[in-house]
N, C-alpha and C positions, 0 to 999 in steps of 0.2 A: 536618452534623447540627445545629449551632447554628442555622441559617438555618431548618430544618425545625421545631425546637423553638419559634422565634420566631414562625413561621407558625401552628402550633398555638395558642400562647398568644393570639396576636391574634385568632384565630378564637373563642376561648373567652372572653376578657375584653375584647375590643373596643378593643385598642390601635391606635395610628397605624400603618397598613400601609406608609407612605412611609418610616419610620425604616430607616436603613441601606440603602436601595435606590439603584440607579443613576439619577442625575438628568441631564438635558440641558436645554439652552435655545438659542434660535436665535442669539443673540449674547451677548456679555457686555460691560457697561458697567464699565470700570475693573476693580476687584477685587471687583465684586458678583456673585460666583460663583453658579451654579445650586444647588450643595449647601447653601448658607447658608439656603435656604428650609425646610430640614428639619433644622436644627442644634439644635433645642429652645430657641433664643434668639429671641424675637419681635422684637428690634431696637427696643425701646423707649428704650434709651439712645444707641445709635450704630448707626443702620441700615446705614452703609456697610460695617460689619464683620459684620453679621448677617442681611442681607436680599440677595436675589438681584435683578438688574435686567438687562434687555436694552438694547442701544442703540436709538436712535430708528430704526425701520424699518417696513416694511409687514408686517403681520400677524405680529408677534412672538409667540412661544410658549415654553413651559416643559413638561417632560414627566417623569414619575416611572415607572420600570419596576418594577412590583410582582413581578415573576418568575413568578408564578402568575396564573391567571384568578381574579378576585373579583366578587362582586356588590357593587358599591360603593353604599353608602346614604348617605354624607355625605361632604363635602369641606368642611373648615374652612380658610379663608384669612384670615390676619392681615394688614392693610394697613400702610402707614407711618402713624405719629402725628405726626411732626414736620413733614411737609409734603407736597405732591404727591399727594393722595388720588385725584386724577384718573388716576394711573398704573395704576389697575386698573379705571377705568371701562370697562364693555362687555366685560369678560372673560367668555369662555364656557369651559365645562368639557365635556370629552368623554372617556370615554363617560359617559353619565349612569346607566348601570345596571351591565352586565357587561363585564369587559375585564382585560386584562394592563397596560395603560398608562392613566394618567390624564393628559390633556392640557389646558392651559390656554392660551388664546390670545386675543388682542384683534384683531379685524378692522379694518382700515385702514390708512392711510398715516402715516407719521411718528409712530409710536406707541412708547411705552416700555411694558413690562411689569415691574412691580416687586412682588415678593412677600417679606414678611418671615417668613412661616411657612406651610406648608401641611401640613394633616393630612388623611389618607384613611382612612375607617372602613368596615369591612364592615357593620357593625350600627348602628343608632341608639342607642348606649350612653351618649351624653353626657347626664347629668341636669342639672338646673337648679343643683343645689347645687355643681356642679363648675365652674360658670362665673363669671368676674368681668367687670363691664361697665367699660370705660374710655370715658369720655364724651369726644368730640371735638367740633370746632366744628360740624360738620354732622350727625353720626350716632353710633351707637354701634358700637364694634368688640367682637365676642365673642372672648374669649380663654379657651382652657381652661387650667385650672391643670395642667400638664403633669407636674409633680413627683409628684402623687397617683398619676398613670396609671404613671409609671415605677416608683414604689415598689410599686404593685400587681403589675406585670409581673415585677419581681424576686422578690417573694413568691411568686408562681405558679411561676416558674421554679425556685425553691428547693424547692417541694413536689415538683416533677416529677422533679428530679434527685436528692432526698434517697434515693430508692430504689437509686440507682446509686453512692452513696458519693462522687460527685465535686462535690457541692453546695458544700462549705466552700471547696475548692480554687478553683471557678468564681468565687464570690462574693468571694474574696480578689483575684482578678485584676481583677474589676469595680470 
């Protein structure tokens, strides 16, 4: 029932559909686990404990199972800021519109795929006011301020559950 409520909330307020979902990747470099790409930590301080990465291989990939079929409107990817920005060069995202799985891969030989945060949205709800720009040497990386989205999601969940008298207990657990 919690997953159903989260799905309803995500549809209504535009939260990250990848949150809490099953993640897999083609290989794992050291402790750079696939799940770290959806941990609400964009890896600005220590990427090795908050980003995912494959080993060098042919056509490395990363995938999130959204559990339901969605019309995906936006995928936001946060790259490493400390080094190695090329480890996302050429990345492709599939599907581009409707599907249960969102796959990222880099075609080619001896490629790493490193992702510090991946967000999947059903609707284009990110507003300019919700963004922070981090200047890097070559480009700008757009990073959503996720705390405001989490707060919004918890508030909406509180409203839905208040009719069922379980809201306070649930929020105490959270």
